[in-house]
LOLO-694597 format. One line per field, with one value per residue (C-alpha): x, y, z; residue in one letter. Coordinates in Angstrom, 1 decimal. Each point is the difference from the previous one (the first is absolute). Example, Ala and Ser with C-alpha at 12.3 -4.5 7.8 and 13.67 -1.06 7.14 Angstrom:
<atoms>
px <- [12.3:1.4]
py <- [-4.5:3.4]
pz <- [7.8:-0.7]
aa <- [a:s]
</atoms>
This chain:
<atoms>
px <- [0.0:1.4:0.6:1.0:2.1:-0.9:-0.8:-3.5:-0.5:1.2:-2.3:-3.0:0.7:0.6:-3.3:-2.1:1.6:-1.3:-3.7:-2.3:-3.6:-2.0:-1.9:-2.0:1.8:3.5:2.5:1.1:1.8:-2.1:2.4:0.8:2.0:1.1:-0.4:3.0:1.6:3.2:1.4:2.5:-2.6:-0.5:2.7:3.1:-1.7:-3.5:1.2:3.0:-2.4:-2.4:2.8:1.1:-3.6:-1.1:-0.6:-2.6:-1.2:0.4:0.2:-1.5:1.2:-2.7:0.2:-2.0:-0.7:-3.7:-0.5:1.9:-2.5:-2.9:1.3:0.2:-3.7:-1.1:2.0:-1.7:-3.5:0.7:1.2:-3.1:2.4:1.6:3.4:1.7:2.6:2.7:0.9:3.2:1.1:2.7:-0.6:-1.5:-1.7:0.4:-2.2:-2.5:-0.6:-1.7:-2.6:-2.7:0.3:-0.2:-3.3:-1.3:0.9:-1.3:-3.4:-0.4:1.1:3.0:3.3:3.3:3.1:2.1:3.5:1.7:3.1:-0.1:2.3:2.8:-1.1:3.3:-0.6:3.7:0.2:-3.3:-1.3:0.7:-0.9:-3.8:-0.8:-2.7:0.4:-2.8:1.4:-2.2:0.2:3.3:-1.5:-2.4:0.8:-1.9:-0.8:-2.4:-2.3:-0.8:-1.8:-3.2:0.1:1.2:-1.5:3.3:2.9:3.4:3.4:2.9:2.5:1.6:0.8:-2.0:-3.2:-0.7:-0.6:-3.4:-0.6:0.2:-2.4:-2.5:0.2:-0.6:-3.0:-1.5:0.3:-1.6:-2.8:-3.2:-1.5:3.1:1.7:2.0:3.5:2.8:2.8:3.3:2.7:3.5:2.6:3.0:2.5:-2.3:0.0:3.7:0.1:0.6:-2.0:-0.2:-3.6:-1.7:0.2:-3.7:-0.8:1.0:-1.7:-2.4:-3.6:-3.2:-2.7:-3.7:-2.7:-2.4:-3.8:-2.0:-3.5:-3.0:-1.2:-3.0:-2.2:0.4:-0.5:-3.4:-1.0:1.0:-1.9:-3.2:0.4:0.3:-2.9:-2.2:1.5:-2.2:2.6:3.5:3.1:3.6:2.9:3.1:3.2:3.7:0.1:-1.8:3.0:2.7:-1.8:-0.4:-3.6:-1.4:-1.4:-1.4:-1.7:-1.6:-1.2:-1.5:-1.8:-1.3:-1.2:-2.0:-0.9:1.6:1.2:3.7:1.4:3.7:2.2:2.9:2.5:-2.4:-0.7:0.4:-0.8:-2.8:0.4:-2.0:-2.5:-0.7:-3.7:0.4:2.2:-1.9:2.9:2.2:-1.5:0.5:1.4:1.9:-2.8:-3.0:-3.6:-0.9:2.1:-1.0:-3.6:0.2:2.1:-2.7:-2.7:1.8:-1.1:3.1:3.4:2.7:3.3:2.8:3.6:-0.7:0.9:-3.0:1.9:-1.9:0.2:-1.8:-2.7:-0.5:1.2:-2.7:-2.9:-0.4:-1.7:-3.3:0.4:-2.0:2.3:1.8:3.6:1.7:3.8:2.3:3.4:3.4:0.6:-2.0:0.1:-1.8:-2.5:-1.4:-0.8:-3.5:-1.4:0.4:-0.3:3.8:1.2:3.8:1.2:1.6:-2.3:0.1:-0.6:-2.6:-2.1:0.2:-1.2:-2.7:-1.3:-0.1:-1.9:-2.6:-0.7:-2.4:-1.2:-0.2:-0.9:-3.0:0.8:-1.8:2.7:2.8:-2.0:-0.4:3.8:0.5:-2.3:1.7:3.4:-1.1:-1.0:3.5:1.7:-2.0:1.2:3.7:-0.4:-1.3:2.9:2.6:-1.4:2.4:-1.5:1.3:0.7:2.7:0.4:2.7:-1.3:-1.3:1.5:-3.0:0.7:3.6:-0.8:-2.4:2.7:2.6:-2.5:-1.0:3.6:1.1:0.1:-2.1:3.2:1.5:0.4:-1.1:1.4:-1.1:0.0:-0.7:-1.6:-3.0:0.9:-1.0:-3.6:-0.2:1.7:-2.1:-3.1:0.9:2.7:-1.6:2.0:0.4:1.9:0.1:3.0:1.0:-1.0:2.1:-1.3:1.9:-2.5:0.4:2.8:-0.8:3.7:1.2:3.1:-0.9:-1.2:3.1:2.3:-2.6:0.0:3.7:-0.8:-2.9:2.0:2.5:-2.8:-1.9:2.3:-2.3:-2.6:-0.1:-0.2:-1.9:0.6:-2.3:1.0:-0.5:2.6:0.2:0.9:2.6:1.7:0.0:1.5:1.4:3.4:-1.0:-0.5:3.8:0.0:-2.2:2.1:3.1:-1.3:-2.0:-3.5:-2.3:-3.2:-2.2:-0.5:-2.9:0.3:-3.3:1.1:-2.8:2.2:0.4:-1.8:-3.4:-2.0:0.8:-0.9:-3.4:-0.4:1.0:-2.6:-2.7:0.3:-0.3:3.7:1.7:2.5:3.3:3.4:-1.1:-0.1:3.1:-1.9:-1.2:3.4:2.5:2.3:1.7:-1.6:-1.7:1.2:-0.3:3.0:1.3:-0.6:1.0:3.5:0.4:-1.0:2.3:2.9:-0.5:0.2:-3.7:-1.8:-2.6:-2.6:-2.5:-3.4:-2.6:-3.1:-1.8:0.8:3.7:-0.2:-1.4:2.9:2.5:-1.2:0.5:3.5:0.8:-1.1:2.4:3.0:2.8:0.3:-2.0:-2.1:-1.6:-3.0:-1.2:-3.3:-1.6:-3.3:-2.9:0.4:-3.7:-1.9:-0.6:-2.2:-2.7:-0.4:-3.0:1.6:0.7:3.4:0.7:2.8:0.6:-1.9:0.6:-2.7:0.2:1.5:0.1:-1.1:-3.7:0.8:1.9:-2.9:-2.5:2.3:0.2:-3.8:-0.3:2.8:-1.6:-3.3:2.0:1.3:-3.5:0.0:3.0:-0.1:1.7:1.9:-2.7]
py <- [0.0:3.4:2.3:3.6:0.7:3.2:1.3:-0.3:3.8:-0.1:-2.9:1.9:3.0:-2.2:-1.9:3.2:1.5:-2.9:0.1:1.7:0.6:1.3:3.4:0.9:-2.7:1.2:-1.9:2.1:-0.8:-1.5:1.9:3.3:1.3:0.1:2.6:-0.3:1.4:-1.9:-0.9:-2.6:-2.7:0.4:2.4:-2.2:-3.0:1.0:3.5:-1.5:-2.1:2.8:2.4:-2.5:-0.4:3.7:0.1:-2.8:0.4:3.7:1.0:3.2:1.5:0.9:2.2:-2.3:-3.7:0.4:2.7:-2.2:-2.8:2.4:1.0:-3.7:-0.5:3.1:-1.3:-3.4:1.6:2.2:-3.0:-2.0:-2.7:-0.7:1.1:-0.2:2.1:-1.4:1.7:-0.8:1.0:-0.8:-2.0:1.5:3.4:0.3:-3.1:0.7:3.3:-2.0:-1.5:2.7:0.0:-3.8:0.4:2.3:-2.5:-2.9:1.7:1.3:-3.4:1.7:-1.6:1.3:-2.2:0.9:-1.4:0.8:-0.9:-2.4:-1.2:-2.5:-3.6:-1.3:2.2:0.2:3.8:0.2:2.3:2.3:3.7:0.6:-3.6:-0.4:-3.1:-2.3:-2.0:-3.0:0.0:0.9:-0.5:3.0:3.4:3.2:-1.5:-2.4:3.0:0.0:-3.4:1.9:2.5:-2.0:-2.7:-1.8:-0.1:-1.8:0.2:-1.2:-1.9:-2.0:1.2:-2.7:1.0:2.8:-2.6:-0.7:3.1:2.7:-1.8:-0.5:3.7:0.9:-2.4:1.5:3.5:-0.8:-2.1:2.1:-1.6:0.0:3.1:2.1:0.8:-2.6:0.3:-1.9:0.5:-1.1:-0.7:2.2:-2.9:-1.9:3.1:-0.4:-3.8:-1.3:-2.9:-1.8:1.0:-1.9:2.1:-0.7:2.0:3.2:-0.7:2.9:-0.7:1.8:0.0:0.6:0.7:-3.0:0.7:-2.7:-0.7:-0.5:-3.4:-0.9:-1.3:3.2:2.0:-1.7:0.8:3.7:0.1:-1.3:2.5:2.9:-1.1:0.5:3.4:3.1:2.5:-1.3:2.2:-0.4:1.1:0.6:-0.6:0.3:-3.5:1.4:2.3:-2.7:-2.4:2.9:-1.0:3.6:-0.8:-3.3:1.7:2.6:-2.6:-2.1:3.0:1.2:-3.4:-0.6:3.6:-0.1:3.1:0.1:1.5:0.1:-0.7:2.2:-2.3:-0.5:3.7:0.7:-3.3:2.1:3.7:2.3:0.9:-3.5:-0.7:-3.1:1.6:0.9:1.2:-1.3:-2.2:0.0:2.3:2.1:-0.5:1.7:0.2:-1.5:-3.1:-0.5:0.3:-2.6:-2.3:0.2:-1.1:-2.6:-3.6:-1.5:1.5:-1.0:0.8:0.0:0.0:1.5:-1.2:1.9:2.0:2.1:3.3:-1.8:-1.7:2.7:-2.5:-2.2:2.4:1.1:-3.1:-1.7:-3.1:-1.8:0.8:-2.8:0.4:-1.5:0.4:-0.1:0.0:-1.6:-0.5:-2.9:1.8:3.1:-2.0:-1.9:3.2:0.5:-3.3:1.2:-2.3:-0.3:0.3:-0.4:1.4:2.8:3.0:0.3:-3.7:-0.3:2.9:-1.2:-3.6:1.3:2.3:-2.9:-2.2:2.8:0.3:2.9:0.5:3.6:1.7:2.2:3.3:1.9:-1.1:1.5:3.1:0.3:-0.1:2.6:2.5:-0.6:0.5:3.2:1.3:-0.9:1.8:3.1:-0.2:-0.4:2.9:2.2:-1.1:0.8:3.3:2.9:2.3:3.4:-0.2:0.9:-3.6:-2.3:-2.2:-3.5:-3.2:-0.4:3.3:-0.8:-3.4:1.6:2.3:-2.7:-2.4:2.7:0.7:-3.7:-1.6:-3.2:-2.2:1.7:-2.1:0.9:-1.5:0.3:-2.3:1.6:2.9:1.9:-0.1:-3.7:0.7:3.2:-1.5:-3.2:2.1:2.9:-1.0:-0.5:-2.8:0.9:-3.1:-3.5:-0.9:3.5:0.0:-1.4:0.4:-2.4:-0.6:-3.7:0.9:3.8:0.6:3.6:0.5:-2.3:2.7:2.0:-3.0:-1.7:3.0:-0.6:-3.7:0.8:2.7:-2.8:-2.1:2.7:2.6:1.3:1.6:2.2:-1.7:2.1:-0.8:1.6:0.0:1.9:1.8:-2.9:-2.5:2.4:0.1:-3.7:-0.9:2.5:-1.1:-1.5:3.6:-0.2:-3.6:1.1:3.0:-2.0:-2.7:2.3:-1.5:3.0:0.2:2.8:0.2:2.0:0.7:0.9:1.6:-0.1:0.3:-3.6:-3.3:1.5:-3.0:-1.9:3.0:-0.2:-3.6:0.8:2.7:-2.1:-2.6:2.5:0.6:3.3:1.2:-1.4:-0.6:0.2:3.6:1.8:2.6:-2.9:-1.6:0.4:2.5:3.2:1.9:-1.6:1.3:-1.2:-1.5:1.8:-2.9:2.0:0.7:-3.6:-1.4:2.5:-1.1:-3.5:1.2:0.3:3.0:1.3:2.7:0.9:1.2:2.1:-0.6:-2.5:2.3:-0.1:-3.8:-0.3:2.1:-1.9:-3.4:1.3:1.1:-3.4:-2.0:2.0:-0.6:-2.5:-1.3:-0.8:3.0:0.7:2.3:0.9:1.4:0.6:-1.9:0.0:-2.5:-0.5:0.2:-3.5:-1.6:-1.9:-3.8:-2.2:-3.4:-1.2:-1.0:-2.3:1.3:-0.4:2.5:-0.1:-1.8:2.5:3.5:3.1:2.0:0.1:0.4:-3.3:-1.8:1.4:-1.2:-3.4:-0.3:1.0:-2.4:-3.0:0.8:0.0:-3.5:-1.3:0.5:-2.2:-3.2:-2.5:-2.5:-0.5]
pz <- [0.0:-1.0:2.9:0.7:3.1:1.8:3.4:1.5:-0.4:-3.6:-0.7:1.4:-2.2:-3.0:0.5:0.5:-3.1:-2.1:1.0:-2.6:-0.6:-3.0:0.0:-3.0:-2.0:0.9:2.2:3.0:3.2:2.7:2.4:-1.6:2.8:3.7:2.7:2.3:3.1:0.8:3.4:1.2:-0.4:-3.8:-1.5:-0.3:-1.7:-1.3:-0.8:-1.9:-2.1:-0.7:-1.0:-2.7:-1.3:0.1:-3.8:0.2:3.6:0.9:3.7:1.3:3.2:2.5:3.1:2.3:-0.2:0.8:-2.7:-2.6:0.6:-0.2:-3.4:-1.0:1.1:-2.0:-3.0:0.2:0.3:-3.1:-1.9:1.1:1.5:-3.4:1.1:3.4:1.7:2.3:3.2:1.9:3.5:2.5:3.2:3.1:-0.2:-3.8:-0.3:2.7:-1.7:-2.7:2.3:-0.5:-3.7:0.0:1.9:-2.8:-2.7:1.9:0.8:-3.6:-1.6:-1.9:-1.0:1.4:0.3:3.1:0.2:3.2:2.0:2.9:2.8:-0.6:-0.7:1.6:3.1:0.6:0.4:1.9:1.2:-2.9:-0.2:-0.3:1.0:2.6:2.1:1.2:2.9:-0.7:-3.8:-1.7:-3.4:0.4:-1.4:-0.7:-3.4:1.6:0.6:-3.7:0.2:1.0:-2.9:-2.9:-2.3:-0.4:2.5:0.0:1.5:-2.1:2.0:-2.9:-3.5:-1.7:1.8:-2.4:-2.8:1.5:2.0:-2.8:-2.4:2.9:0.9:-3.6:-0.3:3.2:-1.2:-3.4:1.5:-0.3:3.1:2.2:-1.3:2.5:1.2:0.1:2.5:-0.3:2.7:-1.1:2.7:-0.4:-0.3:-2.4:-2.4:-0.4:-0.6:-3.5:-1.4:-3.3:-1.1:-2.9:-3.1:-0.7:3.2:-1.8:-3.3:-1.0:1.0:-1.1:2.7:-0.4:2.5:0.3:-0.5:1.9:-1.1:2.4:1.0:-2.3:2.8:2.0:-3.1:-0.6:3.6:-0.5:-3.2:1.7:2.8:-2.5:-2.1:3.0:0.9:-0.1:1.1:-0.9:0.7:-1.1:2.4:-2.0:2.1:-0.6:-1.5:-3.1:-0.5:0.5:-2.3:-2.6:0.0:-0.5:-3.5:1.2:2.9:-2.3:-2.4:2.8:1.6:-3.4:-1.1:3.2:0.9:3.4:1.8:1.1:3.2:0.9:3.0:0.8:-1.7:-2.9:-0.7:-3.7:-1.6:-1.6:-0.7:2.3:-2.7:-1.3:0.0:2.1:2.6:3.3:2.2:2.8:2.7:3.8:2.6:-2.6:-2.5:-1.5:1.1:-3.4:0.3:3.6:-0.8:-2.7:2.3:2.7:-2.4:-2.1:0.3:-1.8:0.1:-2.5:1.8:-2.6:1.2:3.4:3.5:1.4:2.7:2.5:-1.9:-2.9:2.1:2.5:2.6:-1.5:0.5:-3.7:-1.2:0.8:2.1:-2.6:-2.9:-1.7:-1.1:-3.0:0.3:-3.0:1.4:-0.8:3.7:1.6:3.3:-1.3:-2.2:3.0:2.2:1.3:-1.4:-3.6:-3.0:-0.4:-3.6:0.5:-3.3:-1.9:-0.2:-3.8:-0.7:2.7:-1.2:-3.5:0.9:2.4:-2.7:-2.5:2.5:0.6:-3.7:-0.9:3.6:1.2:3.2:0.3:-1.7:2.8:2.4:-2.2:-0.4:3.7:0.3:-2.7:1.8:3.3:-1.6:-1.6:3.4:1.3:-2.8:0.8:3.6:-1.1:-2.4:2.8:2.3:-2.7:-1.0:0.4:2.6:1.0:3.8:2.4:1.0:-1.4:-2.8:0.8:-1.2:-2.3:-1.7:-0.4:-1.6:-2.3:-1.4:-0.3:-1.7:-2.5:-1.0:-0.2:-3.4:-0.5:0.2:3.1:3.1:3.6:3.2:3.6:3.1:3.4:1.8:-1.3:-3.7:-0.7:1.0:-1.9:-3.1:0.0:0.2:-2.2:-2.6:-3.3:-1.8:-3.7:-1.1:1.6:2.0:1.1:3.7:2.9:3.5:2.2:2.7:0.7:2.5:-0.2:0.5:0.5:-2.0:-2.8:-2.3:-0.7:-0.4:-2.2:-2.1:-0.7:-0.8:-2.2:-1.9:-0.8:-1.3:-1.8:-1.6:-2.6:2.2:3.1:3.4:2.7:3.7:2.5:3.7:3.2:2.1:2.4:-2.8:-1.4:3.4:0.3:-3.4:-2.4:-1.0:-3.3:-1.3:-0.1:-1.4:-2.9:-0.9:0.1:-2.2:-2.4:0.7:0.3:2.0:1.2:3.8:1.4:3.8:1.7:3.3:2.6:3.1:1.1:-0.1:-0.8:-1.1:3.2:2.0:-1.8:1.0:3.5:0.3:-1.7:2.7:2.8:0.7:0.6:-2.7:1.3:-1.5:-3.6:-1.2:0.8:2.1:2.2:0.6:2.8:-1.9:0.9:-2.9:-3.0:-3.4:-3.6:-1.7:-3.2:-2.4:-3.0:1.4:1.1:-3.4:-1.7:2.1:-1.4:-3.6:-0.7:-1.5:2.6:0.5:2.7:-1.2:1.9:-2.1:-2.2:-3.0:0.8:0.5:-3.6:-1.3:1.9:-1.3:-3.6:1.0:1.7:-3.0:-2.1:2.2:-0.6:3.6:3.1:1.0:3.4:0.5:3.5:1.0:3.4:0.4:2.4:2.9:0.8:-3.3:-1.4:-2.6:2.0:-0.2:1.0:0.7:3.6:1.2:2.9:2.2:3.7:2.1:3.8:1.9:2.8:0.2:2.1:-3.1:-0.7:-3.8:0.0:1.9:-2.5:-2.9:1.6:0.1:-3.6:-1.0:1.8:-1.9:-3.3:0.7:-0.1:-3.7:-0.7:-2.1:2.3:-2.1:-2.7]
aa <- [m:a:t:i:r:c:t:t:a:q:a:i:v:r:y:l:s:n:q:f:t:e:i:d:g:k:r:v:p:l:f:p:g:v:y:g:i:f:g:h:g:n:v:t:c:l:g:e:a:l:e:a:a:q:d:t:l:p:t:w:r:g:q:n:e:q:s:m:a:f:a:a:v:g:f:a:k:a:m:v:r:r:q:i:m:v:v:t:a:s:i:g:p:g:t:t:n:l:l:t:a:a:g:v:a:h:t:s:r:l:p:v:l:m:i:c:g:d:s:f:a:r:r:v:p:d:p:v:m:q:q:v:e:h:f:n:d:p:t:q:t:v:n:d:a:f:k:s:v:t:r:y:w:d:r:i:t:w:p:e:q:i:l:s:s:l:p:q:a:v:a:t:m:l:d:p:g:d:c:g:p:a:f:i:g:v:c:q:d:v:q:e:m:a:y:d:y:p:e:a:f:f:q:p:r:v:h:s:m:p:r:p:r:p:d:t:q:l:l:d:r:a:k:v:c:l:l:r:a:k:r:p:l:i:i:s:g:g:g:v:r:y:s:q:a:e:a:a:l:e:q:f:a:q:a:h:g:i:p:v:v:e:t:i:a:g:k:g:a:l:t:h:d:h:p:l:h:m:g:p:i:g:i:l:g:s:t:s:a:n:e:l:a:g:n:a:d:v:i:i:a:v:g:t:r:l:m:d:f:v:t:g:s:w:t:v:f:s:d:k:a:q:f:i:a:l:n:a:a:r:f:d:a:h:k:h:r:a:f:p:l:v:c:d:a:r:e:g:l:s:e:l:s:t:a:l:g:s:w:k:a:d:s:a:w:l:e:r:g:r:k:a:f:a:g:w:n:e:l:i:a:a:r:q:e:r:t:q:t:s:d:d:p:t:y:a:q:v:i:g:v:v:n:a:q:a:a:p:e:d:y:i:i:s:a:a:g:g:l:p:g:e:l:v:k:g:w:k:v:k:n:p:g:t:f:d:c:e:f:g:f:s:c:m:g:y:e:l:s:a:g:w:g:v:a:m:a:e:q:d:r:d:v:f:v:m:i:g:d:g:t:y:m:m:m:n:s:d:i:y:s:s:v:l:s:g:h:k:f:i:l:l:v:c:d:n:g:g:y:a:v:i:n:r:l:q:n:a:k:g:g:a:s:f:n:n:l:l:k:d:c:r:v:k:e:p:f:h:v:d:f:v:a:n:a:q:s:m:g:a:l:a:r:k:v:a:s:l:d:e:l:q:e:a:i:v:w:a:k:g:n:d:r:t:t:v:i:c:i:d:t:h:p:f:d:w:t:p:g:d:a:w:w:d:v:g:v:p:e:i:s:a:r:d:s:v:n:q:a:r:a:e:h:v:a:g:r:q:n:q:r:v:g:i]
</atoms>
């Protein structure tokens, strides 16, 4: 058997460089690049191998391990899981910095390959720098922490172990039902070891995403259920996007006259003005979608894991409603006693449509949805109207200006704070696949780093990132990364003086404003950061605007710039677009505050409307 002698680290890089996939009929690398920060656990061996392969597997230097992995997650989402970025970090704190981003990727079912240093397999020099020691288990390192936030995990203690481990990691990340991050820890001394690897291991391989079909027996049961339906409703989730099933969803809904509502991850499968689109559902949703959900008798949940913000903590639906779940993940397909069609979204919708034949839902049901959605659009228009007041503009008004200036193909990113709710409710998607609200983990800091990653994936359109001042303070270093690498995005910072949306929740449940807005914190004197000066110091172009008219002009300016551009605007901390879905959060059973006790009574009453496991 022909072999190639190389180190374990060199073999890993060579293998990754020879994995390919096809996008639009063109063969492209499955792993187009690496985000890396080097330390003693990965620089001398893995770094040496990456330097030699930089023309085929380019390495991009980040400023923070967590933000690098956020960028990889944003890249994977923009590429609808067809390409995967690699992230490498040293042992100890470099690796643990990846944990939060791994949680984002795991929750949102997105592929990221993390290759990190580990302690010595031989243990001769133990304990080494940055090695935590478990007195009863010398095999355990900080890398074991990733077992709870990854779909595939391995520790390489012998060179030949990568022969089985790397293909299994790739298979996991490409599996539509099991997709998520993969973590491989490589012991420092194993990285240096040479081994005679089979030449066949490095042969180029072209991968494709499998598209499983639904079970025919369960498909028949789902068909019978739908044929009896009077008020069917489709919930479009993120799986529609990852399956690239937008056209299949549209065809299915049109053929059978079924209204479509969308989850946070599924927003944008249909454009805002599509005649079958009835708005977002749930806590961040629209009155129109929630009204339909409450009256639907059969709900076709496509590619959604039905998180609490979609279900209103399971109060949005009638307890008599029957679910039909089309999902590549068996775990999700079986939730709430649904008819489980474990399948690819595109193929499942096509086969279900064929089974239904010419059946159509009552046209009055669709018309009811259209009237409700028209009312919702009127509410949003009123919220986004430019009014002449002395108050700072609202999030809704800012979003209205940005949305109007964005081209149909432009991409918008958000994740935490008040912006997700306002964007899900008020952003009018003009082209499918242009909306990214990371709300599975709702991770502050994702947005800006994801902007860098998405700009790498989508270099022919503008990428808008919208954040609050709190998120900017938490994670802003990839402004510098994007300027260094030449990947432009437009960052809009809405400064409302702290963590305003959590202050809103605190107040809504009877609590006093405390430790959220800067003015309510234990500080010597609250003041606003000069975000413009900060961004300029990292090489970005930046401007602060004082009005919505100035904001409009600044967006035109930003779109014409050749590098990352930051626009800052003061926004109102208390004026929010209302929602009508209930959310289950912990409210104290007893309190010295009357307002908390009243909120507790109202909350207990709200729990009476929950579907409990059905």
